[in-house]
All heavy atoms as an XYZ file, in Angstrom:
713
protein
N       0.863     -1.178      0.000
C       0.000      0.000      0.000
C       0.894      1.219      0.000
O       1.766      1.343      0.832
C      -0.850     -0.056      1.266
C      -1.823      1.056      1.402
S      -3.373      0.597      0.634
C      -3.526      1.865     -0.558
N       0.680      2.079     -0.898
C       1.473      3.293     -0.949
C       0.646      4.452     -0.450
O      -0.571      4.420     -0.460
C       1.959      3.572     -2.385
O       0.828      3.681     -3.227
C       2.891      2.479     -2.855
N       1.333      5.483     -0.013
C       0.630      6.627      0.536
C       0.909      7.878     -0.262
O       1.038      7.835     -1.473
N       1.065      8.981      0.451
C       1.173     10.284     -0.193
C       2.575     10.548     -0.728
O       2.853     11.617     -1.199
C       0.774     11.371      0.804
O       1.607     11.316      1.937
N       3.448      9.587     -0.653
C       4.801      9.762     -1.151
C       5.767      8.957     -0.324
O       5.391      8.260      0.608
N       7.030      9.048     -0.686
C       8.034      8.306      0.062
C       8.049      8.788      1.504
O       7.954      9.969      1.786
C       9.408      8.507     -0.565
C      10.410      7.541      0.000
C      11.560      7.312     -0.947
O      11.349      7.387     -2.159
O      12.648      7.053     -0.441
N       8.133      7.867      2.431
C       8.113      8.220      3.834
C       6.721      8.460      4.384
O       6.557      9.078      5.415
N       5.692      7.958      3.717
C       4.319      8.219      4.132
C       4.012      7.639      5.498
O       3.101      8.092      6.157
C       3.318      7.724      3.097
C       3.278      6.241      2.915
C       4.099      5.475      2.164
C       2.345      5.338      3.504
N       3.748      4.160      2.243
C       2.676      4.044      3.060
C       1.258      5.493      4.372
C       1.972      2.925      3.452
C       0.562      4.367      4.748
C       0.921      3.108      4.292
N       4.798      6.659      5.958
C       4.541      6.119      7.293
C       5.012      7.052      8.393
O       4.658      6.878      9.541
C       5.211      4.750      7.454
C       4.478      3.596      6.820
C       5.291      2.310      6.942
C       3.111      3.401      7.429
N       5.802      8.045      8.045
C       6.293      8.952      9.078
C       6.099     10.404      8.678
O       6.881     11.251      9.049
C       7.772      8.679      9.345
O       8.525      8.883      8.163
N       5.044     10.704      7.946
C       4.845     12.055      7.444
C       4.021     12.933      8.383
O       3.180     13.682      7.961
C       4.237     12.045      6.050
C       2.898     11.328      5.978
O       2.405     10.901      7.039
O       2.353     11.196      4.890
N       4.295     12.843      9.668
C       3.631     13.711     10.626
C       2.854     12.961     11.677
O       2.622     13.473     12.751
N       2.433     11.742     11.381
C       1.724     10.945     12.381
C       2.728     10.053     13.092
O       3.251      9.115     12.522
C       0.650     10.076     11.714
C      -0.562     10.798     11.178
C      -1.492      9.823     10.483
C      -1.305     11.510     12.280
N       3.007     10.379     14.304
C       3.919      9.583     15.103
C       3.160      8.371     15.612
O       2.075      8.506     16.171
C       4.460     10.402     16.277
C       5.542      9.682     17.040
O       6.164      8.772     16.475
O       5.761     10.041     18.212
N       3.708      7.190     15.424
C       3.049      5.961     15.853
C       3.910      5.333     16.941
O       4.709      4.447     16.674
C       2.856      4.973     14.679
C       2.059      3.763     15.128
C       2.192      5.652     13.509
N       3.775      5.806     18.183
C       4.610      5.259     19.242
C       4.302      3.788     19.469
O       3.159      3.367     19.446
C       4.253      6.097     20.476
C       2.930      6.697     20.174
C       2.840      6.811     18.678
N       5.345      3.018     19.632
C       5.171      1.605     19.923
C       5.050      0.725     18.703
O       5.150     -0.483     18.813
N       4.852      1.302     17.530
C       4.678      0.477     16.336
C       5.947     -0.287     15.999
O       5.878     -1.404     15.509
C       4.254      1.329     15.151
N       7.101      0.294     16.237
C       8.359     -0.376     15.943
C       9.184     -0.584     17.211
O      10.344     -0.933     17.129
C       9.177      0.451     14.939
C       8.488      0.526     13.592
O       7.889     -0.481     13.186
O       8.550      1.590     12.961
N       8.591     -0.354     18.344
C       9.323     -0.461     19.599
C       9.014     -1.785     20.270
O       8.103     -2.501     19.888
C       8.941      0.697     20.519
N       9.770     -2.079     21.295
C       9.517     -3.282     22.067
C      10.600     -4.322     21.868
O      11.457     -4.212     21.009
N      10.546     -5.317     22.694
C      11.524     -6.393     22.635
C      10.990     -7.560     21.837
O       9.811     -7.890     21.920
C      11.865     -6.861     24.061
C      12.472     -5.810     24.974
C      12.636     -6.374     26.376
C      13.809     -5.347     24.430
N      11.845     -8.175     21.085
C      11.471     -9.356     20.332
C      11.837    -10.577     21.168
O      12.923    -10.658     21.725
C      12.216     -9.391     19.008
C      11.717     -8.361     18.048
C      11.465     -7.044     18.300
C      11.391     -8.579     16.690
N      11.004     -6.437     17.168
C      10.956     -7.345     16.166
C      11.435     -9.684     15.856
C      10.568     -7.200     14.851
C      11.049     -9.530     14.542
C      10.613     -8.305     14.054
N      10.919    -11.519     21.248
C      11.136    -12.735     22.020
C      11.600    -13.827     21.060
O      10.928    -14.093     20.057
C       9.834    -13.166     22.735
C      10.036    -14.465     23.491
C       9.349    -12.061     23.654
N      12.740    -14.457     21.346
C      13.212    -15.534     20.470
C      12.172    -16.639     20.353
O      11.512    -17.008     21.323
C      14.472    -16.047     21.180
C      14.914    -14.921     22.051
C      13.648    -14.202     22.460
N      11.992    -17.142     19.137
C      11.066    -18.242     18.896
C       9.651    -17.828     18.569
O       8.831    -18.666     18.204
N       9.317    -16.549     18.697
C       7.964    -16.074     18.376
C       7.938    -15.667     16.904
O       8.798    -14.923     16.442
C       7.551    -14.886     19.269
C       6.204    -14.328     18.840
C       7.507    -15.313     20.726
N       6.958    -16.171     16.163
C       6.823    -15.869     14.741
C       6.069    -14.557     14.568
O       4.849    -14.538     14.431
C       6.105    -17.009     14.022
C       6.013    -16.799     12.524
O       6.611    -15.823     12.016
O       5.352    -17.609     11.861
N       6.803    -13.457     14.597
C       6.198    -12.138     14.433
C       5.801    -11.872     12.985
O       4.867    -11.130     12.721
C       7.164    -11.038     14.898
C       7.440    -11.068     16.377
C       8.591    -11.665     16.874
C       6.534    -10.513     17.272
C       8.846    -11.696     18.230
C       6.779    -10.540     18.631
C       7.946    -11.136     19.110
O       8.184    -11.176     20.451
N       6.525    -12.481     12.052
C       6.292    -12.214     10.633
C       4.903    -12.668     10.198
O       4.199    -11.946      9.484
C       7.379    -12.876      9.762
C       8.760    -12.326     10.118
C       7.091    -12.689      8.283
C       8.918    -10.832      9.917
N       4.469    -13.849     10.614
C       3.152    -14.351     10.209
C       2.043    -13.426     10.711
O       1.118    -13.085      9.968
C       2.934    -15.773     10.724
N       2.128    -13.007     11.959
C       1.128    -12.088     12.515
C       1.150    -10.747     11.816
O       0.097    -10.161     11.532
N       2.359    -10.256     11.510
C       2.477     -8.970     10.831
C       1.899     -9.047      9.422
O       1.221     -8.123      8.982
C       3.935     -8.524     10.783
C       4.089     -7.216     10.092
C       3.927     -5.973     10.639
C       4.397     -7.010      8.711
N       4.128     -5.008      9.674
C       4.423     -5.627      8.478
C       4.662     -7.876      7.657
C       4.698     -5.083      7.241
C       4.936     -7.328      6.414
C       4.957     -5.949      6.214
N       2.163    -10.145      8.710
C       1.629    -10.293      7.347
C       0.099    -10.249      7.347
O      -0.509     -9.597      6.495
C       2.103    -11.598      6.721
C       3.503    -11.548      6.227
C       3.877    -12.834      5.524
N       5.248    -12.797      5.097
C       6.092    -13.806      5.207
N       5.684    -14.959      5.719
N       7.322    -13.690      4.788
N      -0.507    -10.959      8.288
C      -1.971    -10.943      8.382
C      -2.470     -9.526      8.674
O      -3.422     -9.046      8.055
C      -2.441    -11.907      9.466
C      -3.933    -11.951      9.623
C      -4.391    -12.871     10.736
O      -3.570    -13.293     11.575
O      -5.592    -13.167     10.773
N      -1.814     -8.861      9.615
C      -2.205     -7.493      9.964
C      -1.976     -6.551      8.789
O      -2.781     -5.648      8.537
C      -1.423     -7.020     11.189
N      -0.911     -6.770      8.036
C      -0.601     -5.904      6.891
C      -1.683     -6.011      5.814
O      -2.102     -5.006      5.242
C       0.765     -6.276      6.312
C       1.180     -5.491      5.083
C       1.328     -4.006      5.421
N       1.578     -3.231      4.247
C       2.727     -2.642      3.963
N       3.731     -2.750      4.804
N       2.868     -1.952      2.876
N      -2.153     -7.220      5.544
C      -3.218     -7.398      4.554
C      -4.477     -6.642      4.971
O      -5.114     -5.972      4.154
C      -3.537     -8.880      4.370
C      -2.454     -9.654      3.660
C      -2.745    -11.144      3.593
O      -3.897    -11.552      3.865
O      -1.818    -11.897      3.272
N      -4.818     -6.739      6.242
C      -6.005     -6.055      6.745
C      -5.798     -4.544      6.748
O      -6.707     -3.786      6.376
C      -6.354     -6.557      8.154
O      -6.554     -7.966      8.090
C      -7.601     -5.887      8.694
N      -4.614     -4.092      7.150
C      -4.317     -2.655      7.152
C      -4.374     -2.100      5.734
O      -4.917     -1.009      5.508
C      -2.952     -2.394      7.782
N      -3.839     -2.841      4.772
C      -3.900     -2.395      3.379
C      -5.344     -2.268      2.908
O      -5.709     -1.301      2.236
C      -3.137     -3.351      2.460
C      -1.632     -3.169      2.533
O      -1.173     -2.194      3.153
O      -0.917     -4.013      1.966
N      -6.166     -3.249      3.252
C      -7.585     -3.199      2.868
C      -8.272     -1.983      3.489
O      -9.029     -1.264      2.836
C      -8.282     -4.486      3.281
C      -9.736     -4.513      2.892
C     -10.399     -5.817      3.243
N     -11.794     -5.780      2.846
C     -12.729     -6.522      3.358
N     -12.423     -7.409      4.288
N     -13.979     -6.429      2.966
N      -8.014     -1.764      4.766
C      -8.612     -0.616      5.447
C      -8.105      0.695      4.850
O      -8.877      1.638      4.655
C      -8.331     -0.680      6.947
C      -8.938      0.413      7.818
C     -10.430      0.560      7.593
C      -8.643      0.133      9.282
N      -6.822      0.770      4.515
C      -6.287      1.984      3.911
C      -6.906      2.252      2.545
O      -7.197      3.399      2.202
C      -4.760      1.916      3.815
C      -4.104      2.172      5.155
O      -4.612      2.927      5.976
N      -2.973      1.533      5.383
N      -7.153      1.196      1.762
C      -7.836      1.389      0.477
C      -9.251      1.919      0.704
O      -9.726      2.797     -0.027
C      -7.857      0.075     -0.314
C      -6.524     -0.271     -0.951
C      -6.629     -1.440     -1.925
N      -7.097     -2.671     -1.300
C      -6.321     -3.568     -0.714
N      -5.007     -3.378     -0.654
N      -6.828     -4.667     -0.194
N      -9.935      1.400      1.728
C     -11.288      1.881      2.046
C     -11.238      3.343      2.495
O     -12.099      4.144      2.108
C     -11.921      1.012      3.127
N     -10.240      3.701      3.287
C     -10.101      5.094      3.722
C      -9.864      6.020      2.527
O     -10.449      7.093      2.443
C      -8.957      5.225      4.735
C      -9.203      4.602      6.107
C      -7.913      4.557      6.914
C     -10.294      5.347      6.857
N      -9.014      5.577      1.603
C      -8.783      6.366      0.394
C     -10.071      6.508     -0.403
O     -10.359      7.578     -0.945
C      -7.694      5.717     -0.466
C      -6.264      5.834      0.058
C      -5.326      4.927     -0.737
C      -5.793      7.279      0.019
N     -10.858      5.442     -0.469
C     -12.132      5.478     -1.176
C     -13.110      6.459     -0.559
O     -13.981      6.996     -1.252
N     -12.984      6.703      0.733
C     -13.833      7.684      1.415
C     -13.323      9.109      1.254
O     -13.958     10.058      1.710
C     -13.906      7.366      2.917
C     -14.697      6.140      3.326
C     -14.515      5.871      4.814
C     -16.174      6.339      3.000
N     -12.162      9.241      0.627
C     -11.585     10.570      0.449
C     -10.634     10.978      1.550
O     -10.219     12.133      1.616
N     -10.279     10.036      2.422
C      -9.337     10.344      3.497
C      -7.919     10.412      2.937
O      -7.575      9.697      2.000
C      -9.382      9.266      4.580
S     -10.943      9.164      5.457
N      -7.113     11.265      3.508
C      -5.696     11.352      3.165
C      -4.924     10.468      4.140
O      -5.098     10.592      5.352
C      -5.210     12.798      3.292
C      -5.844     13.756      2.313
C      -5.309     13.579      0.909
O      -4.154     13.126      0.758
O      -6.049     13.882     -0.035
N      -4.070      9.584      3.615
C      -3.313      8.699      4.493
C      -2.285      9.454      5.326
O      -1.731      8.892      6.267
C      -2.635      7.587      3.684
C      -3.582      6.596      3.018
C      -2.796      5.504      2.302
C      -4.545      5.982      4.022
N      -2.066     10.722      5.014
C      -1.178     11.531      5.842
C      -1.887     12.045      7.087
O      -1.243     12.575      7.987
C      -0.613     12.705      5.031
O      -1.659     13.543      4.599
N      -3.224     11.874      7.154
C      -3.967     12.337      8.327
C      -4.618     11.208      9.106
O      -4.884     11.354     10.294
C      -5.060     13.349      7.931
O      -5.996     12.717      7.058
C      -4.469     14.574      7.256
N      -4.881     10.094      8.447
C      -5.462      8.926      9.107
C      -5.092      7.691      8.299
O      -5.139      7.708      7.071
C      -6.999      9.045      9.262
C      -7.699      9.182      7.936
C      -7.556      7.863     10.047
N      -4.672      6.634      9.007
C      -4.320      5.399      8.301
C      -4.271      4.226      9.273
O      -4.152      4.395     10.484
C      -2.997      5.538      7.577
C      -1.802      5.577      8.506
C      -0.500      5.584      7.717
N       0.548      6.193      8.487
C       0.831      7.484      8.493
N       0.146      8.299      7.762
N       1.795      7.956      9.242
N      -4.348      3.049      8.691
C      -4.190      1.805      9.438
C      -2.729      1.385      9.347
O      -2.109      1.486      8.288
C      -5.086      0.724      8.855
N      -2.186      0.918     10.467
C      -0.788      0.519     10.542
C      -0.717     -0.903     11.086
O      -1.301     -1.209     12.131
C      -0.001      1.470     11.467
C       1.446      1.036     11.593
C      -0.102      2.903     10.972
N       0.013     -1.759     10.372
C       0.183     -3.154     10.800
C       1.292     -3.249     11.832
O       2.316     -2.576     11.739
C       0.518     -4.029      9.595
N       1.074     -4.124     12.800
C       2.051     -4.367     13.849
C       1.774     -5.744     14.431
O       0.927     -6.481     13.925
C       1.937     -3.279     14.922
O       2.969     -3.397     15.874
N       2.503     -6.095     15.478
C       2.236     -7.321     16.224
C       2.306     -7.008     17.707
O       2.903     -6.019     18.119
C       3.260     -8.435     15.921
O       4.562     -7.988     16.272
C       3.233     -8.848     14.466
N       1.689     -7.893     18.488
C       1.834     -7.737     19.932
C       3.016     -8.592     20.388
O       3.720     -9.196     19.579
C       0.530     -8.074     20.665
C       0.150     -9.535     20.574
O       0.904    -10.371     20.070
N      -1.025     -9.874     21.045
N       3.228     -8.659     21.681
C       4.385     -9.380     22.215
C       4.332    -10.881     21.958
O       5.354    -11.559     21.988
C       4.539     -9.109     23.720
C       3.362     -9.556     24.564
C       2.216     -8.557     24.599
O       2.323     -7.456     24.052
O       1.175     -8.904     25.195
N       3.134    -11.419     21.677
C       2.985    -12.841     21.389
C       3.080    -13.149     19.899
O       2.941    -14.295     19.499
C       1.633    -13.355     21.908
C       1.517    -13.255     23.416
O       2.545    -13.376     24.109
O       0.392    -13.027     23.901
N       3.277    -12.136     19.080
C       3.371    -12.321     17.644
C       2.049    -12.271     16.917
O       1.985    -12.480     15.709
N       0.988    -11.983     17.628
C      -0.331    -11.881     16.998
C      -0.441    -10.553     16.264
O      -0.026     -9.511     16.760
C      -1.414    -11.977     18.057
C      -2.799    -11.999     17.480
C      -3.832    -12.273     18.525
N      -5.130    -12.281     17.869
C      -6.244    -12.592     18.469
N      -6.232    -12.918     19.742
N      -7.372    -12.583     17.814
N      -1.026    -10.591     15.062
C      -1.173     -9.376     14.273
C      -2.090     -8.370     14.938
O      -3.093     -8.728     15.548
N      -1.727     -7.104     14.817
C      -2.499     -5.999     15.371
C      -2.573     -4.912     14.303
O      -1.576     -4.616     13.654
C      -1.826     -5.423     16.638
C      -2.564     -4.200     17.147
C      -1.712     -6.476     17.718
N      -3.757     -4.346     14.103
C      -3.919     -3.207     13.205
C      -4.331     -2.025     14.052
O      -5.331     -2.079     14.770
C      -4.968     -3.482     12.106
C      -5.157     -2.246     11.236
C      -4.572     -4.685     11.270
N      -3.537     -0.977     13.961
C      -3.835      0.244     14.708
C      -4.339      1.298     13.736
O      -3.771      1.486     12.660
C      -2.578      0.753     15.409
C      -2.107     -0.145     16.520
C      -0.831      0.425     17.159
N      -0.480     -0.320     18.347
C       0.286     -1.394     18.350
N       0.776     -1.865     17.218
N       0.566     -2.018     19.475
N      -5.384      1.979     14.117
C      -5.875      3.114     13.348
C      -5.291      4.353     14.005
O      -5.552      4.624     15.180
C      -7.410      3.159     13.355
C      -8.052      4.208     12.467
C      -7.682      3.960     11.001
C      -9.552      4.193     12.635
N      -4.462      5.068     13.258
C      -3.796      6.249     13.805
C      -4.150      7.454     12.964
O      -4.398      7.333     11.759
C      -2.261      6.074     13.875
C      -1.883      4.948     14.815
C      -1.673      5.838     12.502
N      -4.210      8.585     13.595
C      -4.500      9.796     12.840
C      -4.640     11.001     13.725
O      -4.608     10.913     14.955
N      -4.785     12.125     13.064
C      -5.032     13.370     13.757
C      -6.460     13.330     14.309
O      -7.363     12.788     13.663
C      -4.863     14.552     12.808
C      -3.470     14.655     12.231
C      -3.118     14.461     10.931
C      -2.267     14.945     12.937
N      -1.770     14.619     10.786
C      -1.212     14.915     12.005
C      -1.972     15.219     14.271
C       0.106     15.165     12.364
C      -0.652     15.459     14.624
C       0.369     15.434     13.679
N      -6.673     13.877     15.490
C      -8.010     13.823     16.099
C      -9.126     14.335     15.198
O     -10.201     13.726     15.140
C      -7.865     14.681     17.361
C      -6.427     14.538     17.735
C      -5.696     14.482     16.411
N      -8.893     15.417     14.471
C      -9.962     15.942     13.622
C     -10.292     14.983     12.480
O     -11.449     14.811     12.111
C      -9.633     17.339     13.097
C      -8.370     17.379     12.250
O      -7.423     16.624     12.534
O      -8.324     18.191     11.297
N      -9.290     14.309     11.922
C      -9.532     13.346     10.850
C     -10.289     12.129     11.377
O     -11.215     11.629     10.730
C      -8.214     12.920     10.208
N      -9.923     11.667     12.550
C     -10.619     10.524     13.143
C     -12.030     10.897     13.572
O     -12.940     10.068     13.497
C      -9.816      9.953     14.310
C      -8.540      9.231     13.875
C      -7.644      8.946     15.063
C      -8.882      7.953     13.137
N     -12.226     12.143     13.981
C     -13.568     12.600     14.328
C     -14.461     12.604     13.089
O     -15.616     12.171     13.142
C     -13.502     13.996     14.961
C     -14.831     14.441     15.524
O     -15.417     13.690     16.346
O     -15.297     15.531     15.138
N     -13.925     13.075     11.955
C     -14.693     13.048     10.707
C     -14.994     11.609     10.295
O     -16.099     11.301      9.850
C     -13.931     13.773      9.596
C     -13.927     15.283      9.760
C     -13.424     15.998      8.519
N     -12.150     15.500      8.024
C     -10.956     15.958      8.393
N     -10.869     16.938      9.275
N      -9.852     15.465      7.881
N     -14.019     10.709     10.457
C     -14.235      9.302     10.125
C     -15.317      8.702     11.023
O     -16.190      7.976     10.545
C     -12.930      8.514     10.263
C     -13.013      7.016      9.987
C     -13.524      6.736      8.578
C     -11.663      6.366     10.219
N     -15.291      9.035     12.300
C     -16.329      8.552     13.220
C     -17.700      9.038     12.769
O     -18.680      8.280     12.802
C     -16.037      9.020     14.650
N     -17.791     10.280     12.325
C     -19.057     10.814     11.824
C     -19.542     10.058     10.600
O     -20.734      9.761     10.478
N     -18.628      9.725      9.689
C     -18.996      8.942      8.507
C     -19.516      7.561      8.898
O     -20.510      7.077      8.357
C     -17.796      8.793      7.573
C     -17.386     10.012      6.773
C     -16.051      9.765      6.076
C     -18.448     10.371      5.754
N     -18.836      6.923      9.834
C     -19.254      5.594     10.271
C     -20.605      5.639     10.988
O     -21.452      4.780     10.774
C     -18.193      4.967     11.178
C     -16.872      4.624     10.498
C     -15.835      4.212     11.536
C     -17.059      3.537      9.463
N     -20.796      6.639     11.814
C     -22.076      6.787     12.515
C     -23.213      7.057     11.539
O     -24.314      6.510     11.678
C     -21.989      7.903     13.561
C     -21.120      7.545     14.746
C     -20.801      8.722     15.636
O     -21.043      9.891     15.233
O     -20.285      8.497     16.733
N     -22.949      7.868     10.518
C     -23.975      8.166      9.514
C     -24.318      6.943      8.686
O     -25.435      6.812      8.206
C     -23.491      9.302      8.606
N     -23.368      6.063      8.541
C     -23.578      4.838      7.772
C     -24.572      3.924      8.472
O     -25.219      3.105      7.836
C     -22.235      4.133      7.564
C     -22.275      2.856      6.850
C     -22.246      3.093      5.360
N     -22.135      1.785      4.732
C     -22.867      1.418      3.726
N     -23.743      2.231      3.214
N     -22.733      0.241      3.202
N     -24.703      4.056      9.757
C     -25.659      3.234     10.519
C     -25.006      1.996     11.102
O     -23.942      1.564     10.670
N     -25.662      1.464     12.100
C     -25.157      0.246     12.731
C     -24.015      0.487     13.694
O     -23.528     -0.428     14.305
N     -23.587      1.727     13.818
C     -22.503      2.069     14.729
C     -23.097      2.907     15.850
O     -23.644      3.975     15.612
C     -21.375      2.858     14.032
C     -20.821      2.089     12.841
C     -20.287      3.239     15.010
C     -20.070      0.830     13.198
N     -22.956      2.433     17.065
C     -23.456      3.162     18.223
C     -22.257      3.816     18.895
O     -21.401      3.142     19.426
C     -24.165      2.224     19.188
C     -24.744      2.927     20.390
O     -24.604      4.166     20.476
O     -25.317      2.254     21.248
N     -22.192      5.130     18.849
C     -21.079      5.862     19.438
C     -20.919      5.648     20.925
O     -19.861      5.887     21.478
N     -21.966      5.172     21.605
C     -21.894      4.948     23.038
C     -21.560      3.503     23.393
O     -21.451      3.154     24.558
C     -23.216      5.315     23.717
C     -23.502      6.817     23.583
O     -22.534      7.594     23.543
O     -24.683      7.179     23.485
N     -21.429      2.634     22.396
C     -21.143      1.225     22.666
C     -19.728      1.061     23.171
O     -18.833      1.782     22.792
C     -21.355      0.386     21.398
N     -19.557      0.075     24.026
C     -18.225     -0.189     24.571
C     -17.415     -1.026     23.637
O     -17.882     -1.763     22.848
C     -18.350     -0.895     25.921
């Protein structure tokens, strides 16, 4: 998935913890990351389809300490607020749900 140009993963949105942490020997982080990457790419394509700029909001693939894939949605608060409004308008999303 490409973004707004070279370095799009670090073009203003700091993603703390995405590349940090200790690696545990014997844990297959790559398999979890690949699964998360496929999902993050799909979500990023959907965000682009909604007119979102990946420099303001995007899905980022990562893994947890056990090697399980994790997708984080990161962005500027105003961009995520607009995305929340789009999702709420779409229906089926309860803003008060836990």
